[in-house]
C-alpha positions in Angstrom: 56.0 222.9 -63.2 55.1 221.1 -63.0 58.6 221.8 -61.0 57.5 223.7 -58.0 58.4 222.1 -55.1 58.1 222.9 -51.4 55.5 225.1 -50.8 57.5 226.8 -48.1 60.6 229.3 -48.6 62.4 227.2 -50.8 60.8 227.8 -54.5 63.5 227.5 -56.8 63.3 229.8 -60.1 66.1 228.7 -62.1 64.2 226.1 -64.3 67.1 224.2 -65.0 66.3 220.6 -64.7 66.3 221.1 -61.2 66.0 217.6 -59.5 63.2 217.4 -56.9 62.9 213.9 -54.8 61.1 211.3 -55.8 58.6 209.1 -54.3 59.9 205.5 -54.0 58.5 202.0 -53.2 59.4 200.7 -50.2 63.4 200.1 -49.9 63.8 201.8 -53.7 66.0 204.6 -53.7 65.5 207.1 -57.1 67.9 206.2 -59.6 68.3 207.8 -62.7 67.1 205.6 -66.2 66.2 205.9 -69.6 63.1 204.3 -70.8 64.6 201.6 -72.8 62.3 202.1 -76.0 63.4 205.8 -76.1 67.2 205.3 -76.2 68.6 206.8 -79.7 65.1 208.8 -80.4 65.8 211.8 -82.4 64.4 215.4 -81.0 61.7 215.4 -84.4 60.5 211.7 -82.3 60.2 213.3 -79.1 58.4 216.3 -80.7 55.9 213.9 -81.9 55.6 211.8 -78.5 54.7 215.0 -76.8 52.6 216.4 -79.3 50.3 213.3 -79.2 50.2 213.5 -75.6 49.3 217.0 -75.6 46.2 216.1 -77.5 45.0 213.4 -75.8 45.1 215.4 -72.8 43.4 218.4 -74.6 40.5 215.8 -75.1 40.4 215.3 -71.0 40.9 218.7 -70.0 39.4 220.5 -72.5 37.6 219.1 -75.3 36.3 222.4 -76.6 39.5 223.1 -78.2 40.3 221.2 -81.7 43.5 221.4 -83.3 42.6 221.6 -86.5 40.5 224.6 -85.4 43.4 227.0 -84.4 43.4 229.6 -87.4 39.9 230.1 -86.3 41.0 230.7 -82.8 44.1 233.0 -83.5 42.1 235.2 -85.2 38.6 235.0 -82.9 39.9 233.7 -79.3 36.3 234.2 -77.8 35.4 231.4 -80.2 37.1 229.2 -76.8 35.4 228.9 -73.6 37.5 230.1 -70.5 40.4 227.9 -70.3 41.0 226.0 -67.5 44.7 225.7 -65.4 45.3 222.3 -66.4 44.4 222.8 -70.3 46.3 226.2 -70.0 49.6 223.7 -69.1 48.6 222.0 -72.4 48.2 224.8 -74.6 51.3 226.3 -73.3 53.1 223.1 -74.1 52.1 222.9 -77.7 53.0 226.7 -77.9 56.8 225.7 -77.0 56.7 223.0 -79.5 55.8 225.3 -82.2 58.6 227.5 -81.2 61.0 224.7 -81.4 59.6 223.5 -84.9 60.3 227.0 -86.1 56.6 227.6 -86.1 57.4 231.0 -84.5 53.9 232.9 -85.5 51.9 230.0 -84.1 53.7 230.3 -81.0 52.9 233.9 -80.8 49.5 233.3 -81.7 49.2 230.7 -79.1 50.1 232.7 -76.4 47.6 235.8 -77.2 44.6 233.0 -77.2 46.0 231.7 -73.8 46.1 235.3 -72.4 42.8 236.1 -73.9 40.9 233.1 -72.6 42.4 231.8 -69.4 40.1 231.1 -66.4 42.7 232.1 -64.1 43.0 235.7 -63.6 46.5 235.5 -62.7 47.5 234.3 -66.3 46.6 237.4 -68.1 50.1 238.1 -68.9 50.9 234.1 -69.6 54.1 232.7 -71.4 56.2 236.1 -71.7 59.2 234.2 -72.2 57.7 232.5 -75.3 56.0 235.6 -76.6 59.4 237.1 -76.3 61.0 234.6 -78.1 58.9 234.3 -80.6 58.4 237.7 -81.3 62.3 238.2 -81.7 62.3 235.2 -84.6 59.4 236.9 -86.4 61.5 239.9 -86.6 63.9 238.4 -88.9 67.9 238.3 -89.3 68.2 242.3 -88.3 69.5 242.4 -84.7 68.0 246.1 -84.6 64.9 244.9 -85.4 65.0 241.6 -82.8 66.1 244.0 -80.3 63.3 245.8 -80.9 60.6 243.3 -80.8 61.9 241.8 -77.5 61.3 245.6 -76.1 57.7 245.9 -77.2 57.3 242.1 -75.8 58.7 242.6 -72.5 56.8 246.4 -72.2 53.5 243.9 -72.2 54.6 243.3 -68.3 54.2 245.6 -65.7 57.5 246.2 -63.6 57.1 243.6 -60.9 56.1 241.0 -63.5 59.0 242.1 -65.7 61.8 242.0 -62.8 60.3 238.8 -62.3 61.7 237.0 -65.4 65.1 238.0 -64.7 66.2 235.0 -62.7 65.4 232.9 -66.0 68.0 235.2 -68.2 70.4 236.0 -65.7 70.8 232.1 -65.2 70.6 231.1 -69.0 74.0 230.6 -70.0 75.2 228.0 -72.7 77.2 225.8 -70.0 73.8 225.7 -67.6 71.9 224.8 -70.6 74.2 222.1 -71.6 74.4 220.6 -68.2 70.4 220.5 -68.0 69.9 219.0 -71.5 72.5 216.0 -70.0 70.6 215.8 -66.7 67.2 215.4 -68.9 68.4 213.0 -71.3 69.4 210.7 -68.7 65.5 210.6 -67.1 63.8 210.6 -70.6 60.5 208.2 -69.2 57.1 210.0 -70.2 56.1 212.9 -72.7 56.4 215.3 -69.6 60.5 214.7 -69.5 61.0 214.5 -72.9 59.3 218.0 -72.8 61.4 219.0 -70.2 64.3 218.0 -72.4 63.4 220.1 -75.9 62.3 222.9 -73.5 66.1 223.2 -72.0 67.6 222.1 -75.2 65.9 223.7 -78.1 64.1 226.6 -76.5 66.4 227.7 -73.8 69.4 226.9 -75.8 68.3 229.3 -78.6 67.6 232.0 -75.5 71.2 231.5 -74.6 73.0 231.2 -78.2 70.9 234.7 -78.8 71.2 236.3 -74.8 73.7 239.4 -76.3 70.5 240.1 -77.9 68.2 239.9 -75.1 70.9 241.9 -73.0 70.9 245.0 -75.7 66.9 245.0 -75.0 67.2 244.7 -71.2 69.4 247.8 -71.2 66.9 249.8 -73.4 64.4 248.5 -71.0 65.9 249.6 -67.8 65.4 253.3 -67.8 61.8 252.3 -69.2 61.0 250.6 -65.8 63.0 253.0 -63.9 60.8 256.0 -65.0 57.6 253.9 -64.0 56.3 254.4 -60.3 55.3 251.9 -58.1 51.3 252.5 -56.9 50.2 253.1 -53.4 51.1 251.3 -51.3 48.2 249.1 -49.1 47.7 249.9 -45.8 48.0 246.6 -44.2 46.7 246.1 -40.5 48.3 245.1 -37.3 46.6 245.8 -34.4 48.2 245.3 -31.1 45.8 244.2 -28.3 48.3 244.5 -25.5 45.8 246.3 -23.1 42.9 245.0 -24.1 40.0 242.6 -22.2 41.5 239.3 -23.6 42.6 235.7 -23.2 45.6 233.4 -23.9 45.0 231.7 -27.3 46.7 228.5 -28.5 48.4 229.2 -31.7 50.1 225.9 -33.3 52.8 226.6 -36.3 52.9 223.4 -38.0 55.9 223.8 -39.9 59.6 222.6 -40.3 60.3 223.9 -36.5 60.6 227.2 -34.5 63.3 228.7 -32.8 61.5 228.8 -29.2 64.0 231.0 -27.9 62.6 233.8 -29.6 59.1 233.3 -28.2 59.9 232.1 -24.6 57.3 234.1 -22.6 54.6 233.5 -25.3 54.8 229.5 -25.6 52.4 226.8 -24.6 53.5 225.0 -21.6 52.2 221.2 -21.3 52.5 221.6 -17.4 51.5 217.6 -17.4 55.3 217.2 -18.9 59.0 217.9 -17.4 62.2 217.2 -19.2 63.2 214.3 -18.1 63.5 211.6 -20.9 59.8 210.1 -19.6 56.4 210.4 -20.9 54.8 212.4 -17.6 51.6 213.0 -19.1 50.7 209.3 -20.5 50.1 211.0 -23.9 52.6 208.4 -25.6 54.9 211.4 -26.2 57.9 212.3 -24.4 58.9 215.8 -23.3 56.6 217.2 -25.3 56.3 220.7 -22.9 56.2 223.0 -26.1 55.2 220.9 -28.8 56.0 218.2 -30.9 58.7 217.0 -33.2 58.9 214.1 -36.2 62.2 213.6 -38.0 63.2 210.2 -39.4 66.3 211.4 -40.1 67.2 212.4 -36.9 69.0 209.1 -34.9 67.1 210.1 -31.6 63.6 210.0 -32.0 62.7 209.2 -28.3 64.0 212.5 -26.7 63.1 214.8 -30.1 60.5 216.5 -29.2 62.6 218.6 -27.1 64.5 219.7 -30.5 61.7 221.8 -31.9 64.1 223.9 -34.4 66.1 221.8 -37.3 70.1 222.5 -36.9 71.6 221.9 -40.0 74.7 222.7 -38.6 77.0 225.8 -38.1 78.8 225.6 -41.2 75.6 225.4 -43.6 74.0 228.2 -41.6 77.3 230.4 -42.1 77.5 229.7 -45.7 74.0 229.8 -46.9 72.2 232.0 -44.5 73.6 234.4 -46.7 71.3 233.5 -49.4 67.7 233.5 -47.4 66.8 237.1 -48.6 68.1 236.5 -52.3 65.6 233.3 -52.7 62.8 235.0 -51.7 63.9 238.2 -53.7 63.6 236.3 -56.5 59.8 235.2 -55.3 59.0 238.3 -55.3 60.3 239.3 -58.7 63.1 241.4 -57.4 66.2 239.6 -59.4 68.2 243.1 -59.2 68.7 243.4 -55.6 72.7 242.9 -54.5 71.2 239.7 -52.2 69.5 238.2 -55.7 72.5 238.7 -57.8 74.8 237.3 -54.9 73.0 233.8 -55.3 72.3 234.0 -58.9 76.0 234.7 -59.4 76.9 231.8 -57.1 74.7 229.2 -58.8 76.2 230.4 -62.1 79.8 229.3 -60.9 78.7 225.5 -60.3 80.3 223.7 -62.5 79.1 220.2 -61.6 75.9 217.8 -61.4 76.9 216.6 -57.7 78.1 220.0 -56.7 74.6 221.7 -58.3 72.8 218.9 -56.3 74.7 219.8 -52.9 73.9 223.2 -53.4 70.3 223.0 -54.0 70.1 220.7 -50.7 72.0 223.1 -48.7 69.4 226.0 -49.7 66.3 223.4 -48.7 68.4 222.8 -45.6 68.8 226.2 -44.5 65.0 227.0 -45.5 64.1 224.2 -43.2 66.0 226.0 -40.5 64.6 229.5 -41.1 60.9 228.9 -42.3 59.0 227.9 -39.3 60.4 230.7 -36.9 59.8 233.5 -39.5 56.2 232.3 -39.7 55.6 232.2 -36.3 57.1 235.7 -35.9 54.4 237.0 -38.5 51.7 235.3 -36.5 52.7 236.3 -33.1 53.3 240.0 -33.9 51.1 242.2 -31.8 49.1 239.6 -29.6 50.9 239.3 -25.8 47.9 236.6 -25.4 49.5 233.9 -28.1 50.3 230.7 -26.6 52.4 229.3 -29.6 52.9 225.4 -29.7 55.4 224.2 -32.4 54.7 221.2 -34.6 57.8 220.5 -36.3 57.2 217.9 -39.1 60.3 217.2 -41.3 58.3 215.2 -43.6 56.2 218.5 -44.2 59.3 220.3 -45.6 60.5 217.0 -47.5 63.6 218.3 -49.3 66.0 217.4 -47.1 65.0 213.7 -45.7 63.5 213.0 -48.9 66.5 214.1 -51.0 66.7 212.1 -54.4 63.8 209.6 -53.2 60.7 209.3 -51.9 58.8 208.1 -48.4 58.6 204.6 -48.3 55.4 202.8 -47.2 56.7 202.6 -43.9 57.4 206.2 -43.7 54.0 207.5 -44.9 52.6 205.6 -42.1 55.1 207.3 -39.8 53.6 210.3 -41.1 50.3 209.5 -40.5 50.8 209.0 -36.8 52.6 212.0 -36.6 49.4 214.2 -38.1 47.4 211.9 -35.2 49.8 212.8 -32.3 49.6 216.7 -33.4 45.7 215.9 -33.4 45.5 214.7 -29.9 48.0 217.6 -28.7 45.7 219.9 -30.3 42.7 218.8 -28.5 44.1 218.1 -25.4 45.8 222.0 -24.9 42.7 223.5 -26.8 44.6 225.2 -29.6 42.1 227.2 -31.4 44.1 228.0 -34.3 46.9 226.2 -36.4 49.1 227.8 -39.3 50.3 225.2 -41.8 52.3 226.9 -44.8 53.0 223.7 -46.1 52.0 221.6 -49.1 52.4 219.5 -52.2 50.3 219.1 -55.8 49.9 215.9 -57.5 52.0 216.8 -60.4 55.1 217.4 -57.8 54.9 214.3 -56.3 54.3 212.9 -60.3 57.2 214.4 -61.6 59.6 213.7 -58.7 59.0 209.9 -59.7 59.6 210.8 -63.3 63.0 213.0 -63.0 64.5 210.5 -60.8 63.7 207.5 -63.0 62.6 205.4 -60.0 60.1 203.4 -62.4 60.4 202.4 -65.8 57.2 201.9 -66.6 55.0 205.4 -66.4 51.9 203.9 -65.5 53.4 202.5 -62.3 54.9 206.0 -61.9 51.2 207.3 -62.1 49.9 204.9 -59.7 52.8 205.4 -56.8 52.3 209.1 -57.2 48.1 208.8 -56.8 49.0 206.7 -53.9 51.3 209.2 -52.4 49.0 212.0 -52.9 45.7 210.3 -51.8 47.6 208.9 -48.9 48.5 212.5 -47.8 45.2 213.9 -48.3 44.0 211.7 -45.8 46.5 212.3 -43.5 45.3 216.1 -43.3 41.5 215.4 -43.7 42.1 213.6 -40.5 43.7 216.4 -38.6 41.2 218.4 -39.7 38.2 215.8 -38.9 39.2 215.3 -35.5 39.8 219.0 -34.8 36.3 220.6 -35.4 37.0 223.6 -32.8 40.2 224.3 -34.1 40.5 226.7 -37.4 43.4 225.5 -39.6 45.0 228.3 -41.8 47.0 226.8 -44.5 48.8 228.8 -47.5 47.3 228.3 -50.6 50.5 227.3 -52.6 53.2 229.6 -54.7 52.5 227.8 -58.4 49.9 230.3 -59.2 47.5 227.1 -60.2 44.0 226.0 -59.3 44.2 224.0 -56.1 41.2 221.8 -56.8 42.6 221.2 -60.6 45.9 219.9 -59.2 44.8 218.7 -55.8 46.8 220.2 -53.8 47.3 219.3 -50.3 46.5 220.8 -48.2 44.9 223.9 -49.3 42.9 221.5 -51.9 40.8 220.2 -49.0 37.3 221.6 -48.0 36.3 221.8 -44.5 34.1 224.0 -42.6 37.4 224.6 -40.6 39.9 225.1 -43.1 40.6 228.3 -45.1 43.5 228.4 -47.9 45.0 232.0 -47.9 46.3 233.7 -51.1 49.3 236.4 -51.6 48.8 239.7 -52.3 52.0 242.2 -52.6 52.9 245.4 -51.1 50.2 247.2 -53.2 47.2 244.8 -52.6 47.5 243.2 -56.0 47.4 239.4 -56.2 51.1 238.0 -56.1 52.1 236.5 -59.4 53.1 233.4 -57.8 50.0 232.9 -55.5 47.4 229.7 -56.4 43.9 230.3 -56.2 40.1 229.1 -56.4 37.4 230.8 -56.5 35.5 228.7 -54.0 38.4 227.4 -51.7 40.9 230.5 -51.7 38.9 233.3 -50.9 40.8 234.7 -48.4 44.1 236.9 -49.2 47.2 238.9 -46.9 50.4 240.2 -47.1 52.8 237.8 -48.8 55.5 239.3 -50.7 58.6 241.2 -48.5 57.1 240.5 -45.4 59.5 241.1 -42.6 59.6 238.6 -39.5 62.4 237.1 -37.3 64.5 233.9 -38.5 66.5 232.0 -35.6 68.8 233.9 -33.9 66.5 237.1 -33.7 67.7 238.7 -37.2 64.9 240.0 -39.2 64.9 239.4 -42.7 61.7 239.7 -45.4 60.8 237.2 -47.0 57.9 236.2 -49.7 55.4 233.5 -50.5 51.9 232.1 -49.4 53.9 230.4 -46.4 53.8 234.2 -45.3 50.1 235.2 -45.9 49.1 232.3 -44.3 50.3 233.6 -40.7 49.1 237.1 -41.4 45.7 235.6 -41.7 46.6 233.3 -38.4 47.6 236.8 -36.4 44.1 238.2 -36.9 42.4 235.0 -36.2 44.3 234.7 -33.0 43.3 237.9 -32.2 39.7 237.1 -32.7 39.6 234.3 -30.7 41.6 236.0 -27.7 39.0 238.4 -27.8 36.2 236.3 -27.7 37.0 232.5 -26.9 33.5 231.5 -27.8 34.1 232.3 -31.7 34.2 229.0 -33.5 36.0 228.5 -36.7 33.3 229.1 -38.8 32.2 232.5 -37.2 35.8 233.4 -37.8 35.9 232.6 -40.9 32.9 234.6 -41.6 34.0 237.9 -39.5 37.3 237.8 -41.8 35.5 237.5 -45.1 32.4 240.2 -44.1 35.3 242.6 -42.7 37.7 242.0 -46.1 38.6 244.0 -48.6 37.6 243.0 -51.7 39.9 242.8 -54.6 39.0 244.8 -57.8 37.6 242.4 -60.8 39.4 241.0 -62.8 40.8 239.3 -59.6 38.5 238.0 -56.8 38.7 237.3 -53.0 39.0 239.8 -49.8 42.3 241.3 -48.2 42.0 240.3 -44.7 41.5 243.9 -42.6 42.5 243.3 -39.3 41.3 246.5 -37.8 37.7 246.0 -39.2 37.5 242.3 -37.7 38.6 243.2 -34.5 36.3 246.1 -34.3 33.6 243.3 -35.4 34.5 241.0 -32.7 34.5 243.9 -30.1 31.9 245.9 -31.0 29.3 242.8 -30.9 30.0 241.6 -27.6 
């Protein structure tokens, strides 16, 4: 990741050259192509190309770093100013290149520099895989010494972060590495894709060749981490406001779909519309009784507002629904649960490129099916006054409808029309809070284009990525600006990136009626995946192993800033229900003032629902 896909339920951690969708021009499908001028280039040639690109980007993002001063930085990292996330990405690439070139000491020193000077406090244990492999090589040819070096390197990690690394190693096999390298080689287009090829084949290949050594280290670490006790769980608050003096409050769930049968007594009802296949209230929408839906893959667009839950089909649900918890266990750093192990074992058994793509597409589909209902369940807990309005936008999930291709210009325009319809619905029905656990960063868009090879000219790919991202920023900004009386709570993202530096839409957009929500784990610590920004991501909430319902009513614990955001929405909706005169800005201020400060070096405040409600009730 680059390579983090949706800021939704399906974020794949196997990191073996996953094939994201591309953003193609009108009428153009994504196809794998290699830059013709790169055909026949050796690994050494590719390393030189990537290294030149890194140096150019460091001049842009972090001019303080002088490559010829590396030895001085290694001796005293404090010679450098704090490193922004964009530069961390480039320095990490340089560290991997050192390792691939056989310069393990330099690779290890680079990890030390990055950890010491990272501006992002969540990167204080950055690049653990690079550190481990560098230390293994530096230990020499003795296998016992290599095991000892790996044990020492991994012991730098707390238990949760160590567990979070295991999915990578559990899916590192020679066969999968070879398959990844073959796919990467077909998509060589830019230094970015060249680096992915080198990292998969040369770095991960070395890990696969020495997996027995890693496994011996893991066996020694198992009792070590088993002895570590978890800290005291954080006391997240959820206050049931039944019986309190309150008023109905409209809450939009802008997502990939909601199972409305789970909330029949708490749905917002458009009384001007009845189910008859006509636009009764004259707003341009047919049968928008409970909300809106938009799905370009649906052949019957005229009556789609009646289908507020995406249905992947009984076969997909039966076969892939079992993987939901495993996906999110891996996301939360719990790779050793039975569900996570089952998913990993199934994935490792995939033998062909086509089968792998089908497997990942079906996971996207099951995520699209489950995600919005889970979010709505979190937002509604303890609030009998909530009136839910689902806004199902398939393009916001993207993995299915744009599978291995991107939106055409016509489809981008359709996204805007969908957003305008949602804004009109919000205003017409007085919806006070909208939860949007959705988003993309600019690098995601660019890498999608590059991976598929839709464009053989990198500059054209860059321009297309800029166009798509700028358009989507315009889409979200339109809704925010046209609904000033509505508070939008959006998920920060699951990339551990700065949302401003990486131009994340929508969490990187600053508006008075918008707040991006970061995630903390059950112990009140920043989730290892949460994206951040000191100015825009100031509020945090529970986002790891959060229980809620999925379609059909089964309760499943899932993880992500997608879960943190509706926890914040839960509190905000209750505040509006208790005092409908509150403005979005006032609610944001209450959430901040009553929040629990997160200890340094981290920042932000964890929303405290009880204190926030008390502040509103006592002020009335």
